[in-house]
N, C-alpha and C positions, 0 to 999 in steps of 0.2 A: 504494501500500501505505497500509496507516496505521503513524504514529508511534510509538511507544510513548515515545518522549526523545526529545528536541529539545536540543541550547543552541546559543544566538544570539550569534550578537560578544560572546565570553565574555575581559572583558578583564581582568589583570591582574596589582600590579603589585611585586613586590619586596620592591622602594629605587627600585636605577636599574637595578634587571634586570626584564622585560619577556620574564613567563613567559609569556603568553597576552594575543594582541596580532587581536582582533573572527574567533577565531574558533570555527568555525557544525560543527556537529555531526546527527548525523540516527539516528535507532537506529528497525531497519521494523519493527513486527509478526512473533513468530519469527526474524528474521534473526540472523543468529552475526556479528559484525562485528568485525573487529582494530583498534586503537588505534595509529596505527606513529609510528616515531620514531625518531634519535638520538636524547643523550642529551643533558639538555637544550631537547631539541621543545614538553615542558607537557607531557605524555601524566602526569604523573602529577597534575600542577594540578589539571588535567581533570578527574581522576578523582575526586577530592581534591570540588575544586568539587559537580561531582554529585554527592555523599555529605552529602555539607552538611557536609567540612572543612572547607569553604576556604570567608572570601569572597568572590563576586569584583567590583568595583570597582564593571563592567557587565555589562546582559550578563543575558541569561536563561536558567534552565531550568526546562526543565517537563516529567514526569513525570507519565500518563497526559489529560495534559489543565495538570493544575498545576501551576502557579508554584513552583519551588522557592525558600526567601528566606534558606539558610545557616545554619548557627549560631543563630543567637537564635532563624530561625519553629521550628515545635512539629511535633512525630520524626510526629506521626498514620501522618502518607502515609508513614515508613518501613517497613508490611509488606506494602508493592510494590511495597520497593528492596533487591536480596543485594548486601554489597559485602564481596569478599573481599578481603578486603590481601596483598601483596607478605610483608608481613613475616610469618614466628608469632602468631597468638593467640593461644594455645592457655594453658592451664592445669596444666605438670607434671608436678603431682602430680597431679592430678583426672588419675580413668583417663578412656577415652575415649566412657562414658557418663557418669557426670559432667558432659566438657569438654559436651556436644549437651544436658545437661537444661539448664543452667548454661543456653547461649547463645540453646538453646527459647527459654526463662522470660523473658530481655532479649526478645524478643522478641509478647512476651508468646502463652506458648504453656503452657495451664497440664490434667491431668488425661487421661481417655486422648488427647485428641487429644496433648499434648508425648511419654508412651509411645510408641502406634502413629506420630509423625514423627523418634521416636528406633530402635524400631526399619530405619526405610527406612534412619537419618540408614545406621547399622553394614551393613544391607546394603549399599546403595547402592557404600558402603566400601570396602568386602572385609576386616569390623573386624571382623563378628558375635563372628569368636570371640581378640578382643583384649579385649573391650568392656570387663574389668573391669581390663585394667595400663592402671597408670600410660603417661599420655603422652610423657616425658622421658622412658623406655627404646627409644618408637620412631624407627624408624631411615626420616631426612627421607621417602620417600616418602610415608608413613607418615601422619606428620606434613602434609604434603600435600594428601592429599584430606582428612583427618578436619577440614582448617580450612574445606577448601574444602563441604567437610558443614554449619558448625560456620553460612556463611555464605549453603548458602541452607537452613535445614532451616524458616523459615516457605513454602517454596515462593511465594515474591519471586515477579511480571512480568516485573521486569527486573533481570539479574545485571552487576555491573561485577566484573573479574576483570584484578588490575594480576602479572601475571608470575605464573599457573598453576602451569607446570610449573619453574618454576627453581629448579637447584643435585637436581634429580632424573635417581636416569637411567631408561633411558630405558622399563623395561617398567611401570613409574608413570609416564610420563611418557603410555604409550600407555592407560592404563588412564584416567587424569584425563579422556583427552578425548575418552574412551564414558558417562564419567562429566557431562562436558559434552554431550556430542551424548545423553542421554537426557536428562537438566537441559529439553530445547534440544525433544523430543519432547516434551513435558507438559505447553512452554506457556512458558515460562520463551523472553525473546531476551539478547539474548552481547552484554554490550559487551567486550570483554578488549587491555591492553596485550599483548603480550613478543618479545622478540628473538629469536626461532624463525621464521624467516621464513618457511622453507617448512615448514611445519607450515599459517607460514598459506595460506599460496599452495594448501595442498592443501583448509584445511575450513574458511577464511571463506569466506561469502557476499559481503563486500565486505570494502573500503579505503579508508580514511581516515591516508594520511601529516603527520603536522604537522612545522613545518622548523619555528624558531625567535617559536613561539606564535603557528601562522599554519595554516590544517589546508592545505597546497598540491595536495592530488592525492586528489578520493573515486568510487569504480568497484570493482565489477571483477577480479576477475584482470588476465581478457580488456582490457580495459577498455583499462586502467594502463598493459600493455601498448605496445596497439593509439595509444596517444594518448606517452608517451614513445619507449618504444628501439627498439620498429616488433616489424611476426612470426614477419617470421619467420627458416627455421634456417636453425645456421652445422652446414655438413658439413666434416670433413674425413679424405683417404685416404692411411693411411701404402703407401708402394710396399715395393714388397723389399729397391730400392737404399736404402729410409730419405728419399728426400724422399716434400712433403707439402704433397697441393694444399689449397685450403682452401675455399670459395664458404656462399654465404647466400641462398638460395631457399625460396623460397615455400610451394611441391611439393615433398616429400622425395623422390616414389618420380620423377620423373622427374630432380631435380637428382643424384642415387645415379645413377641406368642411361648421366644426358651423361657426368659425371667418372668411372668403370665405363667406359666405349670409348674416353675418351682413355686414358688406364691400359694398354685392350686392342692399341689401337694402341702404343701407345711403345711395347709387349711389352714389360713394368710387371709385374710379377706383384702384389694390391694384399697386406699383411700387416694391415690393421684399419675398418675403419668406424668414424667418431663423429657424431652430432649432438646435440649438443645446443639447444633448445628455451633460450626464453625462461627468464628467474627472475625471482621477487618484488626480492630481489635484485641485478639487476640492475638494473632494475627502479626500484628505492630509489638508488643508487647516485645514478643520473643526472635523483633527482631535489632530494636531500640534499647531491649532492656524495661527493669523498674522502677529505676530511680529519677523525684522527680527534679524538672529544669528551670530555671528561672533568667 
């Protein structure tokens, strides 16, 4: 599958801190890629390097086959790249429509195209009825949705999203995922960082895990499970007498049948049956360890 973005052997140091240590990432056309890692793993530095806000000490970033040189390079390639930062990049005293028009002009839109894209973005964010209100009065979820729209108004081929659902309620989070899925269906390729591991497991096509500035794992959720914690399910049966029997199995049907048969032969009733499937959180902890990093 064609790569629309590649980062090869990225190195970035801040004094004695090695933020990126020969890290490589690739994003395929039409893909939804999650970039995961503990605090300080290098995720934000990677996103900023791709977006041209950080100049690498060494390594190569290519967007649609073109090498990007960072801050000093001509910004003509930026029309193909959308960047949605974790920090809200909105003007609170401007209305929703005015914010969109402002960011659209910064990305080279004008005239009828700007008007059309602004109308699209207001519908995209479900903010058409609030378009003339100052964004400083908006809720956190509304601001987050508008923040995303401002970063993709010019319909870029590649979109970088740094924690796009941080600090929002479940309803807004669901709406944001719907927005991002629409972007992908309309032709954008998405790279996002997130600490919402359950959502990354359900939504993303592929996952890259960074740790200590290196890409230590790369694959689909099922591939990462297979290569780390294994694909077995864990079954727990709670008896009426309080006793708990546990086993790990490849086949859930036969595993449950065996445990129920054992319970019946022992004359014990079954109070509850629990099945635990492998999770991205378990994979993540297996790869990066459990120690807290601040």
